[in-house]
N, C-alpha and C positions, 0 to 999 in steps of 0.2 A: 718365213712364209706368212701369208695372211690367214686370218681366222674367218670362216664363213658359217652362217647360221641361217636356217630356213625360218622365216617369220610369217609368210603369207601362205594360204592354203592353195598353192598352185600344184600342178602335177609334179610328182617327185622326179620324173624323167627329165623335166626341164632343169631342175636344180643339178641333177647329176651331169647333165650336158654342160651346164655352166662351169661346174667344178672341173670337168675334163678339159674344158677350154683353158682353165687356169693352169692345170698340170702341164699342158703343152704350151704354155705362154712364152712368148718371145718378145724381144724388144720391138719388133716390127709390127706386131698385132696387138699392142697393149690396150687398144680401145675396146676390144671384144669383151674383155672381162667386165669393164665398167658398165657397158650396155647391158650385159647379161644380168648382172646383179641388180641393176636399177629396175629392170623389167620383172625380175622374179621375186623381188622383196628380200633377197639375201642381204644380210648385214655384213659389213666389212669392218673389222676392228683395226686398231693400231696397237698391237699387243706387245711391242718391244721398243726400246729406245729409238732406234733408227728405222723403225717399221720392220726391218728384216735383219738377218745376221750380217749382211753386207753393209749395213748402216748407210744406205743410200739416201734416206729421207725422200724417196721418190715413190709416188703412188700411181698405180695404173688407172685411177678413177678419172672420169671425164664428164660427169653430170654438170659440174660447173666448168664453163669454157669461155673463151673470149666473146662469143656471141651473146651470152647472157649474164656476163659478170656484173653488169650495171644493176641487175636485179638482186645482187647479194646484199643481205641486210642482217641486222642483229637478231638472232633467235632468242638468246637469253644471256644473262651475265650473272656471275656469282662473286660476291665480295669475298676475297681471300681471308680477311680478318687475320692478317699475318703479323708476326713480330716485325720490328724494323729490319730492313735489309733487302737486298736484291733478290727477286724471284728468278731462278734459273732452271727450274725443273721442267723437263719435257714430260707432259702427261701421257698416260696410256689409256686406251679405250678398249675395255673388255666387257662383253655381255651387258652393254648399255650403261656401264659405269666408267667415269673418268677417275683415274687414280693419279694424284700429283703430289708434289712436295713443295714446301715453303721454307723460308729462313728458319734456322735453328732446328732443322731435321724434323719438322712437323709434316705429317702425312695426312692427306684429305681424300675422301671419296665423294664424288658429285654425280647425281643422277643426270646423265647426258641428255635426257629428254626435257628436263625442266630447269636444270641448273641448281636444284635444291641439294644442299649438303646431306650426305647420308651418314657419314661419321668423320671424326677427326681424332688423330692420335698425336699426342705431344709428349716427347721423352723428358720434358722438364729439365733441360740442361741448364745449369747455372750460367748466367751471362757474364759473370766476373771471372777473369782468368785466374788471378791470385788475390787473396785477401790476407790481411795481417791481423792476428788476434791481439788481445789485450796485453799479452806478454811480449809482443813485438815479433812473434814468429810468423813467417810468411809461408802459406801453403796454397796448393792449387785447389780451385773449385771448378773452373770451367776450362774449355779447350783453348789452345793457342791457335790463332787463325791468321793466315797471311792476308786474306782477301774477303773478309766478311763471313757471316754465318750462313753460307749458301748451301744448297743441295740441288743436284741436277736430275733427280728422279728415282723411280722405283723399277723393280722387275716383277713380273707376274708369272706364277707357275702353279697349276693345279689347285686353285682356290686359295692361294696365299699371295700376299704382297710382301716384297722384300725391299728393305732400304738400309743404307749405311747412315750412321749418325756421327755428329761432330765429336762425340766423346768415344769414338772408336768401337762402336758396336755394330754388328749385323743383326737385324731384327726381322722376324717373320710375323706378319699380321694376318688375321683371318680376313679374307677379301670381302666377306658379307658384313661382318660386324666391326672390323677394325681392332678387335681385341688381340693383344699380344699372344702369339703362340710359343715363341722362344726367342731368346736373345743371347748372342755369343760375343765375347770380347775378341775383337780382331787384333787389338793392341791394348796396352795398359792405358787407363785414363791418366796416369801420372806422366806419360810420355808426351812428346810434342807432335804426335800424329793427329790427323783429323781424317774423316771420310766425308767427301763432298760429292763424289761421282756416283752415277747410277750403277747398280749391279747389273750383270747380264746372266742369263740362263743359257748355258752351253753344255750340251750332252748330259743334261740332268744335274749339273753342278751349278752352284751360284758362284760367279767370278766377281771379285771385288778388289779394288786397289785402295790407295790412300793418298793423302796430301801431307804436307809438313816439311818439304825439303828445305825451305828457307830457315827453319828452326834447327836443322841439323839432325835429321833422322836417316835411317837406312831403309830405303824404299823396298817394297815387295808387292807382289800380287798373290792372291790366295783363292782356293776353291773350297766351297763348303757344301755339305749335304743339305738339301732343302727340307728334308723331313726331320732331321735331328739337330741341325746346326753345327755338326762336328766338322772340323777342318779335314779336308781330303788331301790337299797338298799346299805347299807354299814355295814360291820361287823368289828368291832375293834378287834384286836388280843390280846391286853393287856388292862387292865382296866385303867380308868382315875381317876380323883380326887374323892375319896370315899365320900367326903362331898356333892357331887352333885348326882343327880339321875343316877343310872346305866342305860345304853342303853338297856339292856336285862338281863335275868337271867344268861346267860353264863358269862357276865361281873361281875355280883354280885358274882358268884361262884369263878371266877378267882381272885377277889380281896382278897379273904381269903388266897391266897397263896403268897401274897406280904406283905411287912412290910415297915414302915417308909414313908417318903415323895417321894415315887417312881415315882409318876406322874410328879414331877418336872423335871425328867431326860428323860421323854418320854417313856422309857421302852424298845423300840425296837420292835422286832418281825416282821419286815417288810417281806412281801411275795413277793419276787422279781423274782421267777422263777417257780418252780414246781407246776403243776396243772394237774388234770385228772378228768374224769367224767364217771360214770356208769349210762347209761340210764335206765336199768332195775330197779335198786335200786333208781334212781333219786337222786343220791348223787354226789356232787361236792367235790373233795378233794384238799386241799391246803397244801403246805409245808410252815411252818412259820420260821422266821428268829431268829437271835441271840439276846441276851439281850444288853441293853445300859444303863450305861457303862458295860463293860464285866464282871468285878467281881460282883458276886451276892451280896457280903457283902457291896458293894458301893451303888448299886441301890436299894437293899432291906435289909437294916440292920435289923438283927433279924431273917433272914432265909426265908424259903419258896421255893416251886418249881417254882414259877413265871410262872403260866399259862397265855397265851398259847404260850410261847416261845418254839422254837425247837420242834414243834409238827407236826403231821399230823392231820388236821382238816377235818371233814366231815360236809358239809352244804347243805341246800336245795337251788338249783340254782335260783329258782324263787323268794325266799324271803330272802335268807341269814340266815335262821334259823339254829342255832347250833343243830347238831345231836350227834356227839361223837368226842373224841380226843384221840390220843395216843402220849404221850410225850416221845421222844427219848432221849433227854438230859435234865433231870430235873435240875433246878437251873443253867442253862448254864452259865459258867464263862470263856469259851474258844473260843467263836465265832463259835460254832458248830451248825450252822444253819441247819435246815431241809428243806431247799429250793431246793436242787438238785432234778432232775427229778423224778416224781412218775410214776410207771408203773403198770397197772392193768393186772392181769393174772388169769387163772383158773387152779388150781393144784390139784393133788391127794396127800394129806398129811395124813400119818398114815391110809391109806386105805379109806379115805372119801374125796369127792370133796370139795374144798374150793375156794371161791372167795377171792382173796388176792390182797394186794398192795405189790410190790417189791420196796425196797428203800435202797439206799446206800448214806446216808447223810455224812456230813463233819466229823462226829465223828469217822469214821473208822469201824463201825459195819454195817453188812448187815441185814436188817430186812424183815421178812415176817409177815404181819399183815392182819387179817381178815377185809375185806373192808365192810362187812355187819354191824359188831358190834364194830370194833376197837380193838378187842381182839388180844393180842400179841400171835404169833404162834412160832416164833424162831428168834434168832439173834446170829451172829458170826462175829468176826473181819475178814475183807478181806485185811487188810494192817497192817503195824506196828502201834500198839496201846500201850501207856504207861499210859494213864490217868485212865484206868479201866482195871481190870483183866478179865472182862466178863460181861454178863448181867444175871439177875435172870431168871431162866428157866420158872418161872410161870408168873412173872409180866413184864419182859423185862427191869426192872430198872437196870441201870449200877451199877457195883460193883466198886466203885472208889478206886484208890490207894491213900496213904497219900499225895503223891506229887501233886495230882490233886487240893488240897486246898493250893495253892501256896503262899499266903500271901505276905507280903512286901519284904521278902527275895528272893522269886522267885524260880521257878523250870523250868527245861527243860522238855517239854511234847510233846508227839506225839499222834495224828497229831497236827501240828501247826494251826495257824488261817486260812491258805489257805485251810486246810481240806484235807481229803483223796480222796474226789470226789467233784466236784463243779457242774457247770451248763451243762457240756458236756453230750450229749445224751447217755443214757444207753439202748441200744437196747435189746429187748427180742425176742428170736427165739423159738416159741412153738414146732417146730419139734425137734430141738436139745435139748430142755429143759434147755437152758442156757441163762443167762443175761450177757451182756458184759460191764464191768465197765472200762472206761478210767480214771485211778486214778494216784495218786502221793503219794510218801512217803515224809512226811514233819515233821518238829518239830519246836517248838517255845519256846522262853524264856518268861514266864509269870511271871509278878510281880505286886503286888497291889500298886497303888500310893496313899498313905494316904493323900496327899495334892491335890487330884483331885478337880478341879472346872469346872463345865460345861460352855462351851463358844459356842455361835452361830458360825456356819461355821467352826468348828474345829472337828477333829476326836476325839470324846469324849469316848475313849475306857477305860479310867481309868487304863491303863497299863503303868507302868514306863518303858520308852524305854531303858535307859542306866544304869539301876540300877546295882551297883557294885556287890552285892551278886549274882544277876541273871547271870551276866556275868561270875563270877567265877564258877557258877554251870555249865555253858557250858564248860569252860576251863578244869574243873576237871572231866567232864563227869558224873556228879551226875544226877541220874534219875532212875526211876523204871525199872524193867525188862519188855522187850517188849513181847507182845503176838500177835498171828495172823500170817497170811501168809507172811507178810514182814519181820518178825523176827527182828533181830538187824542190818539189813543191812543199808547202808548209804542211803541218800536221792536219790530218783530216780523217774522215771515215768514208767508206765506199762499199759498194757491192759490185764485184767483178765476175763476169762470166768468162771462164777460162777453158780453152780447148786443150785437153791434156795430150792429144796426139801431136798437134802442131806446136805445143807449148807457147801459145799465144793468147793474148786477150782478145775476146770477140766484142764485148761491150763493157762499159764501166759507168756506174752511177755514183757521183760524189754527193756527199751531204754537207750542208753548210756548217753544221756543228761538228767539231771533232769529238772523238770518243767512241766507245763501243756501240754497236747496233745489236740487232737480234739475229736469230738463226733463220734458216730457209727451209721450205718444203716445196718440191716440184711435183707437178702432176702430168699425166699423159695428154692432157688437153692443151699443152703448150702454155701452162701458167706456172708462175713462180710467186710465192708469197713470202714477204719479208717485212719485219718491223724495223723502222729507222730510229735513230737516236733523237729525233724531234718528236717522237710519240705517234707518228703516222704508221698505220699498218697498210701495206700496199700489195697490189697484184700487178705483175709485169708479164709481158710475153716472154717466154723462156728463150726464144731464139734471138730476139732483137732488143730486149730490155725496154720495150715501150710500156709506159704506165697506163693501165686500164681502169684501175679502181683504187680508192684510198679512203681511209677513215681515221679520224683523229682519236687516239686513245690516250695512252700515257707512256712516257719513255721507260725503258727497262724491260725489253722484251725477252722472253724465253724462246724456245723453239716451237713453232707451230706444228700442228698435225692435221690430218684429214681422214675421214672415215664415212661410212654409210650406216645410218641408223633408220630403221623402218622405211627403207627405200629412198632416203634423202641424204645427200652428201653434205657434210659439215666441215667447216674450217674452224679450228679451235686454237686459241693461244692464251697463255698466261702473260700478264705484263704488269708493270708498276713496281713500286717499292713500298714496303710497309713502313709505318712510323708517322710521327706527327707532321714532319715537314716534307715528306716525300709523296709523290703521286700514289694514290691508293692502289693496292694490288688487287687485281681481279682476274677471273677467267672469263673469256668472251667466246661465244659460239656463233658462227655466221652460217646462213643457209639462204638458198634462193627464195625470194618472195617473203622473207621475214621482215618485220617492221618495228621491232621493239626500239624504243628511244635509247640513244647512247647516254649512259649516266654521267653525272658530274665527275670531273677528275679531282675535285678538291679532297684533301686528306681527311680522313675520319679517324681522329686520334683515339687510342685506347687509354682512357684516363688512368686505370690501375697500372698498366704497364709503364706508362710514361712517368707516373709518380715514383715508381720504384727505380726507374732509370735515372731520373733527376736526383734522387737521394744518393744513389751510388756515385754519380758524377760530381755532385757537390762535395761529398766526403773526400773524394780523391783530389779535387782541385783545392780544397782547404788544406789537405795534407801537403800538397805541393806548394802551398803559400801563394797561390795565384789570386790576386786581388779581385774583388767584385767590381765589374766594369762592363760596359756594353759588349766588349769582345768576348768576355767569358760567357755571357748570356747567349751570344750567337753560337759559340762553340757547343754549348749544351743543346741548343735548338737544332743546329744544322749538322753536327758531327756525331753527337752521342747516340743518335738513333741506330747507327750502323757500327760504330767503333767503341771499343772499351776506352775509358778516359786515359788509361795508361799509354795508349797509342800516342797521345799528345804529350803527356808529362814525362815520358822516358827520354825525350830528345832535347838537345839544345842546339839550335841552328841559327845561321845568319838570316837576315830578313829576306835575302834573295832565295835562300834554300826553302824557307817557310812558304814564300810565294810560289815557288815551283811545286811544292807539295800540295798546297791548297788549290792551285789552278788545275793540277792533275786530278784532284778529287772532283773539281767542277766538271772536267771533261768526262769523268766516269758517271756523272749524274747527280752530284751533290746539289741540293737545293740552294736557294739564296741568290741575291743579285751580285754583280761584280763588286759593287760598293760594299756590300756586307762582307764578302770574302776578303776585301782589302782591310776592313776593320779587324778581322780575325788575324790576318798576317801581321799587322802592326802590333797587336796585342801580344801575339806569340813571340815576335821578335824582341819586344820590350822585356818580357818576363821569362822567356825560355830561349834567349839568344846566347851568343858567344860570351863566355865568362860566368854564366849561370850554371848551376849544378842540376842535372836531371835528377828527379826524385827516385827513379826506379832502376838504378844500375844493377 
C-alpha cells in the first residue's frame, strides 16, 4: 500500500475522505486519489521496492500528465560520490527522505526537498577478492562477484533501513542517523555467496535472497526478525547431500530431479532479485536462479529437470513452507535465471477473472501464471529466441531446438547469458492493460567444457570460453531459426509494451546502441518513464509509446520512482557509474516548473580511491608479468574501476574471444572509444592468449 501523511492544515474530514477513496480504489478510478492528495497536501511515499507488494511499479498519481509534461524540469541533483561501479538501487521515499544504495553496499539518505545528503553508511568491504601474503599463502579479503559490486536497494520498516551487503550480511540502520543497529551474517564471508538484491518486508519479516550461482553455491532465501536480526526460517532452493536428512519434503521431492554428486558443485538457484507478495492468498513469490555449473550434464549427469532452478516459487512468508512451483526453464543449461522482477495482476482471461503473475525471465518468453495454484496460463517469446521454438500450450514446458543441447562442440544461442530481460523494473499499467519490458537482444556461444573442475572463487560456469568449434559456429552463422518479436535482427536494446492477455506486442521502441537500459515506472496519467542506454531519460505515452519529453543525463539508469512531497509530484532516478572513466553517478529529482540546470556529465574522480585501485592493479599486473604498454594503461583506466584485476589475469583466450569479451563490456557501458578497446584486445591477445599460462588458476 501507499503511505499518506497530512502536511497542510486542511479540515481532517477531507483527509479522511481522501483516504477512504484510496481504500476503495480500483483500476478504473485511479485518478481520484492523485487529485485528492494534490488538493489536500497529503504526501504520498514510495515505501517499498516496487511501490507495493504486487511490485507493479505503477503509481496512481496524475499531477504530471501529457498536457503539462513539457514543464517538467530539474528540481535538484545530488552527487552520489560512489565507488566505481553501476548504480542499480531503486530508492525509497519515506517521510521526506530518499533512501538508496550505491556500489559496494553503501547506503545513503538524501533530503528529498533539497537533495542534501543526510547520512552515508559504508560497510568498508575490501575490494580485492583474494590476496597472497609474503609466505605465498592465498586468502580471501573481499567477495566473489559475477557482475560487479552492485546493490539494488533497501527496505524500510518502523524507523529502520535494511540492506544486504556483498560480504553476506543483513544490516539494520537507524533511518534518522544511519547508525548501525544490528548486523547478521546470512552466509559466511569465506563462501562465494554475495547479496545484491533489495530486502522485502513481508508480514513483519525481512526476506532476503543471495547471489553467487556462477561460483558454485547452494541458493536459498531466508527470513529475519527486524528487531533482533535473528533468522526466522530458511528455504533452500536446491537439494543438498542426499545421504543426509532432507530439510523438508520439498527438498526430498526436488532431489529426485537431480543425478550424480550434484551437491559437490552447490547447484546454484540463488534468488538475487524478483519477489512479490499476495496478502489475500498469504503467498510469497520468489524467482530462482540458474544452475551451477551451467551445463546440466556437468552438474547432474544422467539428466533431470533440477528443481527448483529457474522457477517461480510460492512460499508461506511466516514459515517458509513450500506451496507450489512453476519451472520456466527445466534443466537450465544457459544461465536463464527466473530472477527478473515478478509482477502480480488481476486479468480477465478467456472470460474469467484470474489472479496471475506476469513474468519476463531471461529465457525470452513472457509468462502468465496463475498465482493461486501455479498453473501455466500462457507463454510467448517477446524477443529473439533460438533455444526453443515455443512452449507447450498446456504445460508451459519449452520445446527445445537441437542446438539447445550444445555439447562440447558448441552452438550460438539466443538469448545469451545476459538474458532477454534482467533486473530492470517491468512496470504494469492496469488502465492500459500493458506491461513494459526493458529488454535486450543477445546471443551467446555455449560450449561444454569436458575438463571442468570446480574452484573456489572462480566463475564455475563449465562453459568453454574460447572453444574452436564454438567460435567457428559464430563465424559461419550456424544456429537455429529465430522465433519471436525480435526475429533475426542484430543485437540491440528495446522497450516493449506487451499485452499479457493477448500475448502480443502493442508497441516497441528500439535503441541504436545495444546493451542494457534502465527500469520503468508507469503512472495513472498515461505516462511511462524510462532511461535508455544512450543516457536519455524519457517520458512516453503508456498506451502508444509516443515520446513526449526527454533529458540527457548519463547512461547506467536504475529504476525511477514517483511520489508527492508537500503537494508536488516528483520523478526521481539514480543514474551513472562511479569511477574515473565512467559518467558520474547522481540522483536526479524532476518536478513541474522546476528550472535547475543539468550538471556536467564529466567524471569527478576520487583521487584517494583511484590511487588505491591503481596500486592494487599495478601489483597484480606485475605479478602476472604483463609488460608496461598503452594496452595495460587502458585496462587500468577503463576496466579496473569496476573489475578486480584478476578478472583479466586469470584467463588466457584467443584474440577473437578477447574481442567478444571486451565488446560485451562496451555494450554494458564500458567507457572508451572503439579504437581504445581494440588496443586492449590486441594487448590481451598478445600477453594472455593461447599458449600463455593464466596467473590465477
